[in-house]
N, C-alpha and C positions, 0 to 999 in steps of 0.2 A: 288486570284488576289493580286499582289503586292500592288498596291495602297491602298487596304483596309488594309493590314498589316501596311503600312507606316502610314496611317491615325489613325488606332488603337493606334500605338505607339506614336503618336503625341499627342492625347488626354490624352493618360495615363501620359505622361511627363508634361502636362499642368493642372492637376487635374480635368479632366472631368470624368464622368461616375461612380460616387459613387453609391452604392446600396441604394434604399430607403425602400426595403422590403415591405411585406404584412402587413396591419395594423389589427385591431380587427374585422372589418366588411368589408369584400371584397364583390363585386357584379361582375357578369359576364355580359359584353356587347358583344353581337354578332352582328357585323356590316356586313350589306348587304349580307348576304348569301342567296339572293333571285334567283329566277330561271333564270333571265337574265344574272346574274353574274357567276353562277355555271355551266351554259350550255356552253360548248366550242364551239358549233355552233353560239352562239350569237355574235355580234360585241362587246358586253361588257364583254363577258364571257372568261373563261380559265378552265384548267383542275384543279380543287381545291379539288379533293376527299380526299387527305390526310388532308387537312384542315378541311373538314367536319367530318372526323374521329376523329381528335383531339377534336375539338369542341364538339362532342357527348359525349366524355369522360368527358370533363369539365363540361358540362351540367348535366351529371348524378351526378357527385359529388356535384355540387351547389345544385341540387334539393334534394339529399339525406340529406343535411344539412339545407335545407330551407334558403339558402342564396339567396339574391335578383339576378334575371335574367332578362335581357332586351334584345330585338332585334331592329334592325333598319332597314327600307326599305326606297327606294327612289321612288317617283312616282309623276307624273304631270298630271295637268288637260288637256283636250283635246286642249285647246287654246295654251298651253305652257306658259301661261302668268305669271305663277308662277314658271318658269325656269330661268327667267333673261337672262344674258349673259352666264350663264353655258351651255346651249343647243346650244348657238351659237358657244361656243369654242369646245364643244364635241357634234355633232350632233347625234352620237350613242345614247345618252340619250333619244331621242325621243322615244325609245322602251319602256321606263318606263312610261306607262300610268296607271293612277289610274283605279282600278277595274279590270285589267287583271291579268293573272296567271303569267306574267313575273315578277311582284313586289311582288309576295307572297313569304314567306320564303320557302326555299327547304324543302320538305317533310321528308327528312333523319334527319332534326333537328327540326321538327315542334315544334312550341311553344304549350305549355300546356295551359288550359283555363285561369290560373291565371298570364300568363306572358305577359307582355306589348310588343306591336310592335309599336315603335315610328317612325312616319312619319316624314322624313326630305327631304329637298329639295336640300340642298348642301353637301359639304363634311363631315364637323364636325357633330357629334351627338349631340352637345350642340347648334348649331346655329339655332335659330328659333324654338326650341323646348322646351318641358317642363322637359327635362331629369334632369336638375339641381334640380328642385323641387322635383321630384322623388326621387333622390338621398338623399336629405336632409331629407325628410320624413321617408326614410328607415335608416337613420343614417349611411350611407355608408362612408367609408374613403379611401377605395381602389378600384380602377377600373381594372379589368382583361380584356383586350381588345382583342378580336379575330375576324377574319372574313377577307374581302376584301375591297379595295386592300391596301396593305403595304404602297405603295407611295402616296396613295389617302386618302381615308376616314380613314383609320386606324391611318395614321400619324396625320391627321388634328384633329381627336379626341383625340389622345394621347398628342397633344400639348395643346388642350383645357382642358383636364383633369388636367395636371398639373397646368394650369393656373387658374383653378377652386379650387385647393388646395388638389387634390386627389393624393395619391400614385398610380403610373400608372405602369401597369405589361403588357408586351406584351410577350406571348409564342411565339416563333419564328417558331415553327412547326404548330401553329393553325392560322397563317395569311398567305396570299398568294398574288400574283401578276401575271401580265400576262407576266412578263419578269424577269429573274434572277438578272439582273443588279439593277434595281430599287428596287427590293425586298431587296436585301443585302444592299445596300447603305442607304436605309432608316432605316432599323434595326440598322445599325451602328450608325446612327444620333440619332434616338430614344433613344438608350442605352447610348449615351454620354451626352444628354442634357435633355431628358424629362421623362424617366422612366427606369424600368429595363427589358431588354429583356431576358427572360429565356426559359425554355422548358415547355411543358405541364406536363411531369414527376415532375418537381420541384413544379409546383403549387400543383399538387395532393398530393405530399408528404407533403407539409406544411398544406394542409386541414386536411390530416389523423393525422398529429402530434397535431392538436388542439382538435381532438375527445376525 
């Protein structure tokens, strides 16, 4: 798309988009790869099989090195009193009921016993959760963010990650969205202002180089 190329050129000319790189203690944060989002037949879902495959590769590498891993889910009480205006804006979110299989992490990347699944109510994994405390306890300095959706919860988490002082890495092939336009536009914006948009292979190569 010409507008993307024009925007990239403009950012390059104005000193945006420097690389922050991966620090000494990266953590993997898997955003909302739950059944409601990975099922294309769901109002909330789309075909993200490729995202799941790349996420599985990253999980394997982080597990082998005993680096921190976290998952998130979104789920609401039966009354939806904890959903605020979010559910008014996006009624499809009513599918995300606490205790149902729709809010469980997809079996293809199922968490292991020692891996936290952080319950959130809104877009950012930081908002209203104890994620920051977890990361501080684990001495994390870098967040590798994967999952869905690029334009929603991934972007919101990337922005908050930067604002909390973390090096922020988003593998482009390990995040997904319901449409290509929002996906690409938000990757461009994340790379320009909030973190490094890279590939899964680049993250894996960095981890292998630290062995």
